[in-house]
All heavy atoms as an XYZ file, in Angstrom:
889
protein
N     141.264     66.825     86.610
C     140.702     65.697     87.312
C     141.804     64.675     87.574
O     142.719     64.535     86.774
C     139.587     65.054     86.490
C     138.310     65.857     86.474
S     136.886     64.937     85.936
C     136.695     65.605     84.297
N     141.684     64.004     88.655
C     142.620     62.944     88.993
C     142.095     61.623     88.430
O     140.905     61.341     88.493
C     142.751     62.841     90.510
C     143.712     61.793     90.961
C     143.764     61.667     92.473
O     143.425     62.631     93.172
O     144.128     60.583     92.940
N     142.982     60.811     87.889
C     142.606     59.528     87.296
C     143.141     58.388     88.153
O     144.312     58.386     88.530
C     143.178     59.375     85.869
C     142.718     60.512     84.964
C     142.831     58.021     85.278
C     141.274     60.488     84.576
N     142.275     57.442     88.475
C     142.684     56.199     89.108
C     142.157     55.054     88.245
O     141.267     55.255     87.409
C     142.142     56.065     90.547
O     140.711     56.072     90.508
C     142.639     57.186     91.437
N     142.698     53.886     88.441
C     142.314     52.731     87.639
C     141.823     51.617     88.549
O     142.487     51.265     89.523
C     143.498     52.235     86.800
C     143.983     53.264     85.813
C     144.991     54.152     86.145
C     143.421     53.350     84.552
C     145.430     55.107     85.251
C     143.854     54.310     83.642
C     144.852     55.183     83.989
N     140.654     51.071     88.224
C     140.060     50.007     89.033
C     140.831     48.698     88.887
O     140.923     47.920     89.828
C     138.597     49.815     88.618
C     137.801     48.939     89.541
C     136.334     48.925     89.172
O     135.945     48.085     88.340
O     135.582     49.753     89.717
N     141.373     48.460     87.692
C     142.076     47.209     87.416
C     143.479     47.507     86.902
O     143.703     48.490     86.205
C     141.294     46.391     86.394
C     139.911     46.020     86.902
C     139.078     45.368     85.845
C     137.681     45.143     86.403
N     136.687     45.015     85.382
N     144.411     46.614     87.227
C     145.808     46.831     86.885
C     146.042     46.897     85.373
O     146.849     47.695     84.897
C     146.672     45.725     87.496
C     148.148     45.975     87.325
C     149.007     44.933     88.016
O     148.496     44.178     88.857
O     150.205     44.911     87.699
N     145.325     46.083     84.594
C     145.559     46.091     83.148
C     145.220     47.442     82.533
O     145.844     47.859     81.559
C     144.808     44.942     82.449
C     143.366     45.202     82.113
C     143.013     45.725     80.864
C     142.348     44.919     83.014
C     141.696     45.963     80.534
C     141.022     45.149     82.681
C     140.698     45.668     81.446
O     139.388     45.907     81.123
N     144.250     48.165     83.105
C     143.891     49.490     82.594
C     145.028     50.485     82.833
O     145.327     51.308     81.974
C     142.603     49.982     83.260
C     141.356     49.157     82.953
C     140.240     49.511     83.921
C     140.925     49.346     81.515
N     145.658     50.383     83.988
C     146.805     51.220     84.299
C     147.980     50.880     83.388
O     148.649     51.776     82.858
C     147.195     51.020     85.770
O     148.357     51.719     86.081
N     148.230     49.584     83.183
C     149.318     49.154     82.298
C     149.117     49.655     80.874
O     150.064     50.091     80.227
C     149.442     47.625     82.292
C     150.018     47.072     83.580
O     150.540     47.865     84.395
O     149.946     45.842     83.771
N     147.888     49.586     80.385
C     147.609     50.075     79.035
C     147.944     51.556     78.916
O     148.491     51.996     77.911
C     146.145     49.848     78.657
C     145.717     48.434     78.316
C     144.202     48.369     78.121
C     146.428     47.933     77.079
N     147.629     52.315     79.948
C     147.871     53.753     79.914
C     149.356     54.088     80.081
O     149.915     54.857     79.305
C     147.040     54.460     80.981
C     147.231     55.957     80.966
C     146.776     56.722     79.892
C     147.886     56.612     82.001
C     146.961     58.096     79.860
C     148.066     57.979     81.982
C     147.603     58.718     80.911
O     147.785     60.072     80.877
N     149.990     53.532     81.087
C     151.364     53.908     81.394
C     152.407     53.171     80.564
O     153.456     53.721     80.256
C     151.658     53.709     82.881
C     150.906     54.688     83.755
C     149.898     54.257     84.597
C     151.199     56.040     83.717
C     149.201     55.158     85.401
C     150.513     56.946     84.508
C     149.510     56.495     85.346
O     148.828     57.392     86.110
N     152.134     51.921     80.204
C     153.111     51.122     79.467
C     152.754     50.929     77.999
O     153.575     50.482     77.213
C     153.253     49.742     80.118
C     153.756     49.784     81.550
C     153.782     48.390     82.135
C     154.206     48.415     83.597
N     154.117     47.065     84.196
N     151.497     51.206     77.642
C     151.067     51.011     76.260
C     150.791     49.564     75.909
O     150.552     49.226     74.755
N     150.777     48.709     76.911
C     150.481     47.288     76.718
C     150.232     46.673     78.090
O     150.508     47.291     79.114
C     151.631     46.571     76.029
C     152.928     46.596     76.810
C     154.040     45.891     76.082
C     155.319     45.981     76.929
N     156.410     45.279     76.316
N     149.710     45.457     78.093
C     149.588     44.742     79.357
C     150.043     43.306     79.142
O     149.938     42.762     78.041
C     148.189     44.821     79.935
S     146.915     44.015     79.002
N     150.571     42.724     80.187
C     151.118     41.372     80.080
C     150.016     40.320     80.054
O     150.259     39.185     79.671
C     152.078     41.108     81.242
O     151.412     41.308     82.469
N     148.816     40.684     80.434
C     147.683     39.774     80.458
C     147.152     39.572     79.037
O     146.648     40.496     78.421
C     146.601     40.368     81.361
C     145.383     39.499     81.515
O     145.352     38.395     80.951
O     144.458     39.943     82.207
N     147.263     38.360     78.518
C     146.818     38.084     77.144
C     145.304     38.189     76.995
O     144.789     38.359     75.902
C     147.298     36.711     76.706
C     148.806     36.631     76.546
C     149.224     35.305     75.960
C     150.714     35.117     76.003
N     151.478     35.996     75.167
N     144.584     38.117     78.096
C     143.123     38.239     78.061
C     142.698     39.637     77.617
O     141.656     39.818     77.014
C     142.559     37.931     79.453
C     141.067     38.036     79.554
C     140.599     37.740     80.961
C     139.103     37.971     81.079
N     138.657     37.871     82.466
N     143.533     40.621     77.906
C     143.216     42.015     77.599
C     144.138     42.552     76.512
O     144.784     43.576     76.684
C     143.300     42.866     78.861
C     142.347     42.448     79.909
N     142.747     41.767     81.040
C     141.003     42.570     79.991
C     141.680     41.514     81.779
N     140.615     41.991     81.168
N     144.174     41.881     75.385
C     144.989     42.305     74.257
C     144.188     43.266     73.384
O     143.042     43.003     73.051
C     145.433     41.100     73.415
C     146.171     41.514     72.177
C     147.501     41.887     72.248
C     145.525     41.569     70.948
C     148.180     42.295     71.109
C     146.195     41.978     69.811
C     147.524     42.334     69.896
N     144.790     44.381     73.033
C     144.157     45.362     72.157
C     145.136     45.738     71.056
O     146.343     45.756     71.262
C     143.758     46.620     72.936
C     142.736     46.351     74.004
C     143.116     46.131     75.311
C     141.386     46.308     73.691
C     142.186     45.878     76.300
C     140.436     46.056     74.662
C     140.835     45.839     75.970
N     144.601     46.073     69.903
C     145.415     46.517     68.778
C     146.101     47.843     69.146
O     145.558     48.642     69.918
C     144.544     46.716     67.531
C     143.907     45.447     67.026
C     144.951     44.470     66.513
O     145.961     44.862     65.944
N     144.708     43.187     66.722
N     147.298     48.096     68.582
C     148.036     49.329     68.915
C     147.233     50.613     68.688
O     147.328     51.551     69.485
C     149.253     49.280     67.996
C     149.452     47.831     67.720
C     148.074     47.218     67.709
N     146.413     50.671     67.635
C     145.637     51.891     67.388
C     144.556     52.105     68.456
O     144.224     53.241     68.780
C     145.039     51.918     65.970
C     143.985     50.892     65.694
C     144.530     49.574     65.155
O     145.720     49.298     65.293
N     143.684     48.779     64.552
N     144.038     51.008     69.028
C     143.052     51.124     70.111
C     143.747     51.633     71.366
O     143.228     52.514     72.062
C     142.367     49.759     70.387
C     141.654     49.238     69.135
C     141.423     49.856     71.577
C     140.570     50.138     68.609
N     144.925     51.119     71.660
C     145.678     51.572     72.840
C     146.036     53.046     72.706
O     145.903     53.817     73.667
C     146.938     50.705     73.045
C     146.533     49.258     73.366
C     147.819     51.284     74.155
C     147.678     48.279     73.377
N     146.441     53.461     71.524
C     146.780     54.870     71.282
C     145.574     55.776     71.541
O     145.689     56.812     72.198
C     147.277     55.030     69.848
C     147.776     56.404     69.512
C     148.315     56.444     68.096
C     148.778     57.831     67.735
N     149.306     57.900     66.374
N     144.409     55.381     71.049
C     143.185     56.163     71.281
C     142.774     56.121     72.756
O     142.304     57.118     73.296
C     142.041     55.641     70.411
C     142.156     55.950     68.946
C     141.614     57.279     68.575
N     140.220     57.383     69.004
C     139.538     58.503     69.019
N     140.086     59.602     68.591
N     138.289     58.540     69.422
N     142.949     54.975     73.410
C     142.644     54.839     74.835
C     143.483     55.836     75.639
O     142.952     56.558     76.491
C     142.925     53.399     75.281
C     142.901     53.182     76.775
C     141.700     53.110     77.475
C     144.082     53.025     77.500
C     141.677     52.899     78.845
C     144.070     52.814     78.859
C     142.868     52.754     79.527
O     142.857     52.549     80.885
N     144.767     55.896     75.348
C     145.660     56.830     76.041
C     145.207     58.268     75.800
O     145.172     59.086     76.716
C     147.126     56.604     75.598
C     147.614     55.245     76.111
C     148.028     57.739     76.075
C     148.937     54.802     75.523
N     144.823     58.571     74.574
C     144.346     59.925     74.241
C     143.084     60.269     75.041
O     142.953     61.374     75.571
C     144.071     60.018     72.745
C     143.630     61.383     72.313
C     143.527     61.468     70.788
N     142.764     62.625     70.430
C     141.519     62.608     69.973
N     140.922     61.469     69.750
N     140.882     63.711     69.692
N     142.159     59.311     75.142
C     140.917     59.531     75.890
C     141.219     59.766     77.369
O     140.665     60.682     77.984
C     139.941     58.345     75.691
C     138.810     58.382     76.708
C     139.384     58.353     74.277
N     142.112     58.971     77.949
C     142.469     59.155     79.355
C     143.128     60.523     79.558
O     142.857     61.212     80.544
C     143.386     58.016     79.862
C     142.695     56.653     79.725
C     143.823     58.270     81.305
C     141.387     56.508     80.450
N     143.970     60.947     78.619
C     144.582     62.277     78.692
C     143.520     63.370     78.687
O     143.622     64.356     79.427
C     145.567     62.489     77.547
C     146.860     61.711     77.709
O     147.157     61.252     78.834
O     147.576     61.555     76.699
N     142.500     63.213     77.856
C     141.408     64.196     77.804
C     140.662     64.220     79.137
O     140.352     65.289     79.670
C     140.443     63.896     76.636
C     141.134     64.172     75.301
C     139.163     64.723     76.758
C     140.367     63.686     74.083
N     140.379     63.038     79.685
C     139.699     62.965     80.985
C     140.525     63.653     82.065
O     139.997     64.396     82.890
C     139.445     61.510     81.382
C     138.422     60.721     80.563
C     138.405     59.261     81.004
C     137.036     61.329     80.673
N     141.808     63.423     82.037
C     142.699     64.001     83.046
C     142.793     65.516     82.917
O     142.877     66.232     83.921
C     144.083     63.377     82.924
C     144.959     63.600     84.111
C     146.177     62.698     84.073
O     146.604     62.260     83.020
N     146.731     62.431     85.233
N     142.744     66.032     81.704
C     142.860     67.472     81.482
C     141.585     68.233     81.847
O     141.639     69.425     82.137
C     143.225     67.750     80.030
N     140.468     67.537     81.841
C     139.195     68.193     82.154
C     139.145     68.569     83.634
O     139.642     67.839     84.485
C     138.034     67.269     81.810
N     138.548     69.712     83.918
C     138.401     70.131     85.306
C     137.098     69.629     85.909
O     136.970     69.505     87.115
C     138.474     71.649     85.408
C     139.859     72.169     85.107
C     139.974     73.669     85.310
O     139.161     74.239     86.073
O     140.864     74.267     84.701
N     136.130     69.359     85.030
C     134.838     68.827     85.459
C     134.236     68.047     84.297
O     134.679     68.188     83.157
C     133.912     69.947     85.929
C     133.724     71.030     84.920
C     133.204     72.334     85.531
N     133.143     73.319     84.478
C     132.026     73.713     83.879
N     130.872     73.247     84.276
N     132.054     74.588     82.909
N     133.241     67.247     84.573
C     132.640     66.385     83.558
C     132.087     67.200     82.392
O     132.200     66.794     81.227
C     131.530     65.500     84.185
C     130.766     64.737     83.131
C     132.132     64.540     85.192
N     131.558     68.363     82.666
C     130.981     69.201     81.621
C     132.011     69.605     80.568
O     131.657     69.921     79.442
C     130.323     70.447     82.230
C     129.063     70.162     83.014
C     129.307     69.659     84.434
O     130.479     69.632     84.901
O     128.321     69.279     85.089
N     133.283     69.589     80.933
C     134.346     69.918     79.977
C     134.475     68.867     78.879
O     135.123     69.107     77.856
C     135.691     70.070     80.689
C     135.723     71.266     81.628
O     134.862     72.159     81.491
O     136.605     71.295     82.511
N     133.884     67.704     79.068
C     133.926     66.640     78.058
C     132.879     66.833     76.964
O     133.008     66.285     75.877
C     133.710     65.273     78.715
C     134.681     64.890     79.828
C     134.266     63.569     80.455
C     136.096     64.815     79.297
N     131.849     67.608     77.243
C     130.734     67.764     76.303
C     131.148     68.283     74.925
O     130.619     67.817     73.920
C     129.644     68.651     76.889
C     128.978     68.088     78.132
C     128.141     68.881     78.879
C     129.196     66.781     78.562
C     127.512     68.380     80.024
C     128.585     66.280     79.706
C     127.737     67.082     80.433
N     132.079     69.244     74.821
C     132.457     69.735     73.486
C     133.144     68.685     72.610
O     133.200     68.830     71.396
C     133.413     70.889     73.775
C     133.109     71.311     75.162
C     132.676     70.068     75.872
N     133.670     67.624     73.210
C     134.329     66.565     72.445
C     133.261     65.591     71.935
O     133.005     64.549     72.533
C     135.358     65.816     73.311
C     136.512     66.649     73.744
C     136.505     67.311     74.963
C     137.631     66.776     72.929
C     137.583     68.074     75.378
C     138.722     67.544     73.329
C     138.687     68.197     74.547
N     132.648     65.931     70.818
C     131.542     65.126     70.298
C     131.965     63.705     69.964
O     131.168     62.775     70.065
C     130.915     65.798     69.071
C     130.310     67.127     69.392
N     129.193     67.268     70.180
C     130.708     68.381     69.061
C     128.906     68.545     70.317
N     129.817     69.260     69.645
N     133.231     63.505     69.580
C     133.702     62.166     69.241
C     133.725     61.238     70.459
O     133.724     60.018     70.306
C     135.096     62.225     68.619
O     136.031     62.716     69.551
N     133.732     61.804     71.666
C     133.736     60.972     72.873
C     132.369     60.356     73.160
O     132.280     59.347     73.842
C     134.178     61.792     74.092
C     135.626     62.256     74.118
C     135.886     63.082     75.376
C     136.584     61.096     74.028
N     131.304     60.975     72.659
C     129.947     60.480     72.908
C     129.721     60.207     74.399
O     129.274     59.126     74.779
C     129.667     59.208     72.109
C     129.476     59.462     70.646
O     129.899     60.497     70.143
N     128.864     58.549     69.954
N     130.025     61.191     75.236
C     129.846     61.043     76.685
C     128.407     60.664     76.990
O     127.465     61.221     76.433
C     130.190     62.358     77.393
C     129.792     62.357     78.848
C     130.626     61.786     79.791
C     128.588     62.888     79.264
C     130.260     61.758     81.133
C     128.214     62.870     80.597
C     129.053     62.299     81.524
O     128.693     62.269     82.845
N     128.237     59.678     77.888
C     126.896     59.335     78.334
C     126.922     58.774     79.740
O     127.909     58.182     80.176
C     126.215     58.345     77.377
C     126.818     56.972     77.318
C     126.082     56.028     76.383
O     124.850     55.931     76.479
O     126.753     55.398     75.564
N     125.830     58.988     80.454
C     125.625     58.400     81.771
C     124.927     57.071     81.528
O     123.915     57.015     80.824
C     124.756     59.323     82.653
C     124.459     58.666     83.993
C     125.442     60.667     82.850
N     125.474     56.003     82.090
C     124.932     54.675     81.845
C     123.772     54.382     82.790
O     123.688     54.934     83.886
C     126.033     53.624     81.986
C     127.219     53.818     81.042
C     128.286     52.752     81.293
C     126.781     53.768     79.587
N     122.908     53.490     82.362
C     121.696     53.143     83.119
C     121.651     51.647     83.351
O     122.504     50.906     82.890
C     120.462     53.581     82.326
C     120.408     55.049     82.002
C     119.247     55.362     81.108
C     119.338     56.795     80.616
N     118.443     57.072     79.524
N     120.610     51.222     84.035
C     120.391     49.795     84.260
C     121.423     49.201     85.195
O     121.732     49.767     86.241
N     121.996     48.055     84.789
C     122.974     47.376     85.650
C     124.298     48.130     85.741
O     125.147     47.797     86.557
C     123.208     45.933     85.189
C     123.796     45.826     83.791
O     123.676     46.792     83.009
O     124.369     44.768     83.485
N     124.475     49.143     84.921
C     125.695     49.969     84.962
C     125.408     51.339     85.575
O     126.174     52.284     85.387
C     126.276     50.105     83.562
C     126.714     48.749     83.011
C     127.521     48.922     81.770
C     127.896     47.581     81.212
N     129.142     47.084     81.732
N     124.324     51.444     86.307
C     123.941     52.687     86.964
C     125.083     53.173     87.864
O     125.693     52.396     88.579
C     122.670     52.471     87.794
C     122.036     53.768     88.211
O     122.269     54.804     87.598
N     121.229     53.728     89.244
N     125.382     54.461     87.796
C     126.476     55.033     88.577
C     127.762     55.153     87.783
O     128.745     55.699     88.267
N     127.755     54.628     86.563
C     128.924     54.727     85.688
C     128.614     55.648     84.524
O     127.469     55.857     84.159
C     129.321     53.356     85.150
C     129.911     52.452     86.199
C     130.460     51.211     85.594
N     131.043     50.352     86.618
C     131.778     49.302     86.355
N     132.006     48.944     85.108
N     132.277     48.577     87.328
N     129.688     56.165     83.961
C     129.598     56.996     82.771
C     130.519     56.384     81.731
O     131.338     55.530     82.060
C     130.041     58.418     83.111
C     129.181     59.041     84.204
C     129.927     60.083     84.987
O     130.028     61.216     84.508
O     130.409     59.750     86.082
N     130.381     56.810     80.485
C     131.275     56.263     79.467
C     131.585     57.295     78.404
O     130.840     58.248     78.196
C     130.676     55.007     78.822
O     129.683     55.331     77.888
N     132.720     57.074     77.756
C     133.121     57.826     76.574
C     133.635     56.807     75.565
O     134.095     55.729     75.936
C     134.207     58.890     76.877
C     133.652     60.030     77.702
C     135.413     58.281     77.559
N     133.539     57.173     74.310
C     133.972     56.266     73.255
C     135.461     56.420     72.985
O     135.994     57.518     72.972
C     133.222     56.560     71.954
C     131.733     56.317     72.026
C     131.419     54.843     71.872
N     129.997     54.580     72.010
C     129.147     54.511     71.005
N     129.564     54.687     69.775
N     127.878     54.261     71.232
N     136.106     55.279     72.762
C     137.486     55.267     72.291
C     137.448     55.392     70.774
O     138.192     56.149     70.173
C     138.202     53.964     72.716
C     139.578     53.854     72.079
C     138.304     53.889     74.233
N     136.551     54.625     70.176
C     136.260     54.700     68.739
C     134.863     54.113     68.545
O     134.128     53.958     69.516
C     137.333     53.973     67.907
C     137.386     52.476     68.154
O     136.560     51.905     68.857
N     138.372     51.827     67.575
N     134.505     53.755     67.318
C     133.169     53.199     67.082
C     132.991     51.819     67.695
O     131.872     51.355     67.854
C     132.893     53.108     65.579
C     132.703     54.477     64.956
O     132.389     55.423     65.706
O     132.872     54.597     63.727
N     134.084     51.168     68.038
C     134.022     49.785     68.515
C     134.203     49.648     70.027
O     133.717     48.699     70.621
C     135.095     48.969     67.792
C     135.006     47.483     68.002
C     136.074     46.740     67.216
O     136.921     47.345     66.560
N     136.046     45.437     67.290
N     134.903     50.572     70.665
C     135.223     50.457     72.085
C     134.797     51.685     72.872
O     134.775     52.789     72.340
C     136.737     50.267     72.285
C     137.240     48.927     71.834
C     137.710     48.749     70.534
C     137.243     47.843     72.692
C     138.168     47.523     70.105
C     137.704     46.607     72.273
C     138.162     46.451     70.981
O     138.611     45.236     70.560
N     134.499     51.466     74.160
C     134.217     52.576     75.068
C     134.935     52.341     76.376
O     135.265     51.211     76.741
C     132.723     52.744     75.288
C     132.105     51.715     76.192
C     130.651     52.054     76.458
N     130.050     50.969     77.222
C     128.768     50.770     77.303
N     127.934     51.550     76.659
N     128.286     49.789     78.024
N     135.168     53.426     77.105
C     135.776     53.385     78.431
C     134.680     53.728     79.427
O     134.006     54.748     79.289
C     136.936     54.402     78.557
C     137.424     54.499     79.989
C     138.065     54.043     77.621
N     134.496     52.856     80.404
C     133.539     53.117     81.473
C     134.296     53.643     82.685
O     135.389     53.161     83.006
C     132.803     51.841     81.867
C     131.900     51.318     80.792
C     131.167     50.064     81.204
O     131.480     49.468     82.257
O     130.277     49.670     80.453
N     133.685     54.612     83.377
C     134.341     55.194     84.543
C     133.313     55.701     85.538
O     132.130     55.837     85.213
C     135.292     56.328     84.139
C     134.636     57.468     83.421
C     134.176     58.581     84.109
C     134.485     57.444     82.045
C     133.572     59.639     83.443
C     133.886     58.488     81.368
C     133.430     59.588     82.069
N     133.769     55.937     86.759
C     132.949     56.531     87.817
C     133.592     57.846     88.203
O     134.815     57.956     88.225
C     132.894     55.628     89.054
C     132.241     54.291     88.833
C     132.173     53.482     90.115
C     133.522     52.861     90.395
N     133.515     51.869     91.465
N     132.779     58.839     88.507
C     133.319     60.109     89.002
C     132.892     60.288     90.452
O     131.797     59.887     90.846
C     132.841     61.308     88.167
O     131.421     61.327     88.145
C     133.371     61.256     86.770
N     133.782     60.885     91.212
C     133.518     61.137     92.621
C     134.120     62.485     92.980
O     135.246     62.789     92.590
C     134.156     60.022     93.455
C     133.943     60.154     94.930
C     134.641     59.040     95.709
O     135.423     58.285     95.118
O     134.397     58.954     96.912
N     133.369     63.274     93.670
C     133.845     64.592     94.100
C     134.574     64.432     95.428
O     134.012     63.932     96.400
C     132.637     65.526     94.254
C     133.004     66.940     94.366
C     133.169     67.557     92.993
N     133.493     68.949     93.175
C     134.405     69.582     92.499
N     135.039     68.984     91.543
N     134.663     70.833     92.736
N     135.848     64.827     95.483
C     136.650     64.761     96.700
C     137.200     66.153     96.957
O     138.014     66.655     96.180
C     137.804     63.736     96.550
C     138.654     63.703     97.802
C     137.267     62.359     96.215
N     136.729     66.772     98.011
C     137.067     68.141     98.380
C     136.830     69.047     97.167
O     135.704     69.216     96.744
C     138.506     68.242     98.940
C     138.764     69.633     99.487
C     138.741     67.214    100.030
N     137.867     69.632     96.588
C     137.701     70.532     95.445
C     138.117     69.887     94.133
O     138.342     70.578     93.148
C     138.520     71.812     95.656
C     137.945     72.672     96.755
O     136.749     72.630     97.010
N     138.791     73.438     97.410
N     138.253     68.589     94.119
C     138.719     67.894     92.923
C     137.744     66.779     92.567
O     137.035     66.262     93.414
C     140.119     67.306     93.171
C     140.852     66.970     91.887
O     140.410     67.411     90.810
O     141.873     66.270     91.964
N     137.730     66.416     91.300
C     136.940     65.293     90.840
C     137.888     64.150     90.545
O     138.885     64.328     89.848
C     136.149     65.653     89.565
O     135.296     66.765     89.861
C     135.303     64.490     89.090
N     137.585     62.980     91.091
C     138.402     61.789     90.862
C     137.650     60.885     89.909
O     136.486     60.543     90.139
C     138.701     61.041     92.181
C     139.478     59.765     91.912
C     139.453     61.942     93.142
N     138.306     60.516     88.825
C     137.724     59.577     87.859
C     138.393     58.234     88.072
O     139.611     58.135     88.067
C     137.956     60.051     86.414
C     137.124     61.290     86.140
C     137.625     58.945     85.427
C     137.250     61.811     84.728
N     137.573     57.216     88.266
C     138.083     55.856     88.370
C     137.712     55.121     87.099
O     136.533     54.907     86.816
C     137.484     55.128     89.591
O     137.787     55.874     90.768
C     138.048     53.715     89.718
N     138.705     54.770     86.306
C     138.476     54.046     85.060
C     138.165     52.603     85.439
O     138.954     51.945     86.121
C     139.702     54.126     84.128
C     139.487     53.307     82.875
C     139.994     55.582     83.779
N     136.992     52.129     85.022
C     136.518     50.811     85.428
C     136.764     49.738     84.378
O     136.985     48.582     84.713
C     135.020     50.852     85.707
S     134.571     52.014     86.997
N     136.669     50.106     83.099
C     136.682     49.091     82.067
C     136.902     49.721     80.699
O     136.553     50.874     80.486
C     135.328     48.380     82.068
C     135.419     46.925     81.727
O     136.425     46.455     81.224
N     134.353     46.203     82.003
N     137.453     48.932     79.786
C     137.412     49.267     78.367
C     136.759     48.065     77.718
O     137.189     46.939     77.925
C     138.799     49.577     77.760
C     138.675     49.844     76.263
C     139.808     48.500     78.038
C     139.935     50.338     75.584
N     135.662     48.295     77.029
C     134.978     47.162     76.435
C     134.523     47.397     75.022
O     134.305     48.514     74.602
C     133.768     46.695     77.239
C     133.104     47.442     78.282
C     131.693     47.823     77.948
C     132.992     46.379     79.363
N     134.407     46.259     74.347
C     133.934     46.283     72.980
C     132.426     46.447     73.004
O     131.733     45.805     73.790
C     134.319     44.981     72.274
C     134.049     45.006     70.803
C     134.679     43.821     70.079
O     135.258     42.939     70.736
O     134.558     43.809     68.855
N     131.932     47.321     72.153
C     130.499     47.534     72.063
C     129.854     46.355     71.341
O     130.381     45.846     70.378
C     130.205     48.834     71.300
C     130.708     50.103     71.965
C     130.550     51.274     71.026
C     129.995     50.362     73.257
N     128.709     45.962     71.824
C     127.965     44.869     71.192
C     127.340     45.360     69.888
O     127.177     46.561     69.669
C     126.862     44.384     72.122
O     127.403     43.945     73.347
N     126.957     44.440     69.065
C     126.358     44.785     67.778
C     125.086     45.596     67.916
O     124.766     46.382     67.037
C     126.085     43.513     66.965
C     127.352     42.891     66.453
O     128.338     43.585     66.252
N     127.323     41.591     66.228
N     124.337     45.426     69.010
C     123.091     46.173     69.123
C     123.285     47.662     69.372
O     122.350     48.434     69.309
C     122.182     45.551     70.204
C     122.656     45.753     71.598
N     123.598     44.949     72.204
C     122.312     46.673     72.534
C     123.800     45.353     73.429
N     123.045     46.407     73.661
N     124.511     48.117     69.644
C     124.793     49.533     69.768
C     125.002     50.208     68.419
O     124.971     51.409     68.306
C     126.040     49.780     70.628
C     125.789     49.588     72.101
C     126.208     48.435     72.753
C     125.130     50.555     72.847
C     125.984     48.248     74.094
C     124.900     50.375     74.198
C     125.329     49.230     74.806
O     125.108     49.054     76.141
N     125.266     49.438     67.378
C     125.597     50.006     66.074
C     124.362     50.289     65.265
O     123.346     49.755     65.430
C     126.509     49.052     65.308
C     127.857     48.931     66.008
C     128.752     48.014     65.258
C     130.078     47.890     65.983
N     130.963     46.986     65.397
């Protein structure tokens, strides 16, 4: 799958391991797991290839996040993304990395 990033800080986190924006500061272990998750997304040929990775907790989001999917970085963070079929390839657009609210625990 091809990976694109909706926001520049998401790309910086993946390619540089940090971002210059202090608003989006993450601990080094979170960035390391984020990079690992993006690598897994990139290696998958289709969304169904993510299902065996139980630690990712893949889910299709509902409500105001309809049209997005997510996987877990760890128990505290998840990555939201959109998938789109383009010719014979699937393009994943990483939309966000966010901290899960207490009501998810």
